[in-house]
C-alpha positions as CSV (number, residue, x, y, z in Angstrom):
1,M,-42.6,158.5,201.5
2,S,-40.7,157.0,204.4
3,Q,-39.0,153.6,204.5
4,P,-41.1,150.8,206.0
5,Q,-40.1,149.6,209.4
6,K,-40.4,146.4,211.3
7,K,-40.1,145.6,215.0
8,C,-37.2,143.2,215.7
9,P,-38.4,140.0,217.4
10,H,-35.1,139.8,219.4
11,C,-34.4,143.3,220.8
12,H,-37.9,144.8,220.2
13,Q,-36.5,147.9,218.5
14,W,-37.9,149.3,215.2
15,S,-35.6,148.9,212.2
16,S,-35.9,149.9,208.5
17,W,-37.2,147.0,206.5
18,N,-36.8,146.3,202.8
19,Q,-39.5,143.6,203.0
20,K,-37.0,140.8,202.4
21,V,-36.7,137.7,204.6
22,D,-33.0,138.2,205.1
23,D,-33.2,141.8,206.4
24,T,-31.3,142.3,209.7
25,C,-32.0,144.6,212.6
26,Q,-29.9,147.8,212.8
27,H,-29.6,147.5,216.5
28,C,-28.8,143.8,217.4
29,G,-28.1,142.3,213.9
30,G,-30.8,139.6,214.3
31,T,-33.0,138.7,211.4
32,L,-36.3,140.6,211.2
33,S,-38.2,137.6,209.9
34,P,-36.6,134.5,211.3
35,G,-39.6,132.3,210.7
36,E,-40.0,133.3,207.1
37,L,-36.2,133.0,206.5
38,K,-36.3,129.4,207.8
39,E,-39.3,128.6,205.6
40,Q,-37.6,130.0,202.6
41,Q,-34.4,128.0,203.3
42,E,-36.5,124.8,203.7
43,E,-38.4,125.5,200.5
44,E,-35.1,126.0,198.6
45,A,-33.8,122.7,200.0
46,R,-36.9,120.9,198.9
47,D,-36.7,122.5,195.5
48,K,-33.1,121.3,195.0
49,S,-34.0,117.8,196.0
50,D,-37.5,117.7,194.6
51,N,-38.2,114.6,192.6
52,F,-42.0,114.8,192.9
53,G,-41.9,113.1,196.3
54,M,-40.5,109.9,194.9
55,E,-37.2,108.3,195.8
56,L,-35.9,105.1,194.3
57,K,-34.9,102.9,197.2
58,L,-32.6,100.3,195.8
59,I,-31.1,97.6,197.9
60,T,-27.7,98.6,199.2
61,I,-24.5,96.7,198.5
62,G,-22.0,96.9,201.3
63,P,-18.3,97.0,200.6
64,N,-17.7,94.0,202.9
65,D,-20.4,91.8,201.3
66,H,-19.4,88.4,200.0
67,P,-19.0,88.3,196.2
68,V,-21.9,85.9,195.8
69,L,-24.1,88.2,197.9
70,K,-23.0,91.2,195.8
71,L,-24.0,89.4,192.7
72,A,-27.4,88.5,194.2
73,K,-27.9,92.1,195.3
74,R,-27.0,93.4,191.8
75,L,-29.6,91.1,190.3
76,I,-32.2,92.4,192.8
77,Q,-31.2,96.0,191.9
78,G,-31.7,95.2,188.2
79,A,-35.2,93.7,189.0
80,Q,-36.0,96.8,191.0
81,L,-35.0,99.1,188.1
82,L,-36.9,97.0,185.6
83,F,-40.0,97.3,187.8
84,F,-39.6,101.0,188.1
85,A,-39.2,101.3,184.4
86,I,-42.4,99.3,183.7
87,V,-44.4,101.3,186.2
88,S,-43.1,104.5,184.7
89,F,-44.0,103.4,181.2
90,V,-47.5,102.4,182.2
91,V,-48.0,105.8,183.9
92,W,-46.7,107.6,180.9
93,L,-48.9,105.5,178.6
94,A,-52.0,106.2,180.7
95,T,-51.3,110.0,180.7
96,A,-50.6,110.0,177.0
97,I,-53.8,108.2,176.2
98,A,-55.8,110.5,178.5
99,G,-54.5,113.5,176.6
């Protein structure tokens, strides 16, 4: 049985293909599946940073903020975290009760 081949999208020559997204052309060295390779890289990046589509956006405290402003922002951050904790608990409780 012969090795599968794929036509290079760059130089339009046929190259042996191991059916992997990172296979390269034997003639020009370009990737045989550039679209699939890009999709796989984006998916891996999403998997690494995947937190179920949720990001906690806390108020930022600048290094040059006045100390009173820093204190006020810390209190706001604490309130934000408390709110997130309460919402998370309610969601957990609702799913636990639902079974």
